C-alpha positions as CSV (number, residue, x, y, z in Angstrom):
1,M,110.5,82.0,70.9
2,M,111.4,82.9,74.5
3,I,109.7,85.9,76.2
4,A,111.9,87.8,78.5
5,E,110.5,88.6,81.9
6,T,110.8,92.3,82.8
7,R,111.0,93.4,86.4
8,K,111.6,96.8,87.9
9,P,114.9,97.1,89.6
10,D,114.9,97.0,93.4
11,R,115.5,100.6,94.6
12,R,116.0,99.7,98.2
13,K,119.3,100.8,99.8
14,N,119.1,98.3,102.6
15,D,118.5,94.5,102.9
16,R,115.1,93.5,104.2
17,F,114.5,90.8,106.8
18,S,111.4,89.3,108.4
19,M,110.8,89.0,112.1
20,E,108.4,86.2,113.4
21,R,105.5,87.2,115.6
22,S,106.3,91.0,115.3
23,K,103.5,93.5,115.2
24,V,103.1,97.0,114.0
25,S,101.0,99.7,115.7
26,H,100.5,103.0,113.9
27,K,98.8,106.4,114.0
28,K,98.7,109.2,111.6
29,S,101.0,112.1,112.3
30,G,100.7,115.7,111.5
31,L,98.8,118.8,112.7
32,F,95.3,117.3,112.5
33,S,96.2,113.7,113.4
34,F,93.9,114.0,116.5
35,L,90.9,114.0,114.1
36,G,91.7,110.5,112.8
37,N,90.7,107.1,114.1
38,G,93.6,107.0,116.6
39,L,95.9,104.1,117.2
40,N,95.7,101.0,114.8
41,M,97.3,98.1,116.7
42,N,98.6,94.6,116.1
43,N,99.2,94.6,112.4
44,P,101.4,91.9,111.1
45,L,104.9,93.0,110.1
46,V,106.0,91.5,106.7
47,N,109.6,92.7,106.7
48,V,111.8,95.5,107.8
49,S,115.2,97.1,106.9
50,K,117.3,99.9,108.2
51,G,115.4,102.3,106.0
52,G,111.8,101.1,106.1
53,A,109.2,98.4,106.7
54,Q,106.2,96.6,105.1
55,F,103.2,95.6,107.1
56,V,99.6,94.5,106.6
57,T,96.6,96.6,107.8
58,D,92.9,97.0,107.1
59,E,93.3,100.7,106.5
60,Y,94.3,102.2,103.1
61,M,97.0,104.9,103.4
62,P,98.0,106.7,100.2
63,P,101.6,107.4,99.5
64,G,102.9,110.5,101.5
65,T,100.8,109.7,104.6
66,G,102.8,110.6,107.7
67,L,102.8,108.0,110.4
68,V,104.1,107.3,113.9
69,L,105.0,103.7,113.8
70,Q,105.9,101.2,116.6
71,I,107.2,97.8,115.8
72,D,106.9,95.4,118.8
73,V,109.5,92.7,118.6
74,P,109.1,89.7,121.0
75,A,112.8,89.6,121.8
76,F,112.7,93.1,123.3
77,V,110.7,94.7,126.1
78,G,109.0,97.7,124.5
79,G,109.0,98.5,120.8
80,M,111.0,100.4,118.2
81,C,109.4,103.7,117.3
82,F,109.7,105.6,114.1
83,K,108.4,108.7,112.4
84,S,107.6,107.4,108.9
85,E,105.9,108.0,105.6
86,T,104.0,105.7,103.3
87,V,105.7,105.0,100.0
88,W,103.2,102.6,98.5
89,A,100.0,100.7,99.3
90,R,98.6,97.6,97.6
91,K,95.2,95.9,98.1
92,I,95.5,92.2,99.0
93,P,93.2,90.4,96.5
94,G,90.2,88.8,98.1
95,K,90.7,90.4,101.5
96,K,89.8,93.7,103.3
97,A,93.5,94.4,103.8
98,Y,96.4,96.3,102.4
99,R,100.2,95.8,102.2
100,I,101.8,99.2,103.2
101,G,105.4,100.1,102.5
102,V,106.9,102.9,104.6
103,K,110.2,104.7,104.8
104,F,111.6,105.7,108.2
105,L,112.2,109.4,108.6
106,K,113.3,109.6,112.3
107,C,114.1,107.2,115.1
108,D,115.9,107.5,118.4
109,K,119.3,106.0,119.3
110,E,117.9,103.1,121.2
111,T,115.7,102.1,118.3
112,T,118.6,102.3,115.9
113,K,120.7,100.1,118.2
114,R,117.8,97.5,118.4
115,L,117.3,97.5,114.6
116,N,121.1,96.9,114.1
117,T,121.0,94.0,116.6
118,L,118.0,92.5,114.8
119,R,119.6,92.9,111.4
120,G,122.8,91.2,112.6
121,D,121.4,88.3,114.7
122,V,118.7,85.9,113.5
123,F,118.3,84.7,117.2
124,F,116.7,88.0,118.2
125,R,114.3,88.0,115.2
126,T,112.9,84.6,116.1
127,T,113.0,84.5,119.9
128,K,109.8,85.3,121.9
129,N,110.3,87.3,125.1
130,Q,107.7,86.6,127.7
131,I,108.6,89.6,130.0
132,G,107.2,93.1,129.9
133,K,104.6,95.1,128.0
134,P,105.1,97.2,124.9
135,A,106.1,100.8,125.5
136,K,103.7,103.6,124.8
137,L,103.8,104.8,121.2
138,K,106.2,107.7,121.1
139,V,109.2,108.9,119.0
140,G,112.3,110.4,120.5
């Protein structure tokens, strides 16, 4: 007797891709965001797409949490900034860490251009840029 494996269908509209050595910084957005812990920096990026990202952090964020997110990519001076919202959060077994899935709500034209470049060229996803410092966390 063969048991069929059941999987939920992938609801993503865009292909995901990973980026070596890329980091995510985030802070909660919203009217009372100044009451939170502030900026959480240098979280590993798992993958990204045109519509969202997955990263690892030590902070649990329930679905619906508004975030200002900056993805620092070694191939670019400065980062890509997004207004985003958590869609899901899963505890990593045996660690004090969570995988967080977010959808992008808003980004500026330069960020969109950079994301399209990264999606289309594996060289940019794997090249380390030694010049410059990450930009301040802001969304245009």
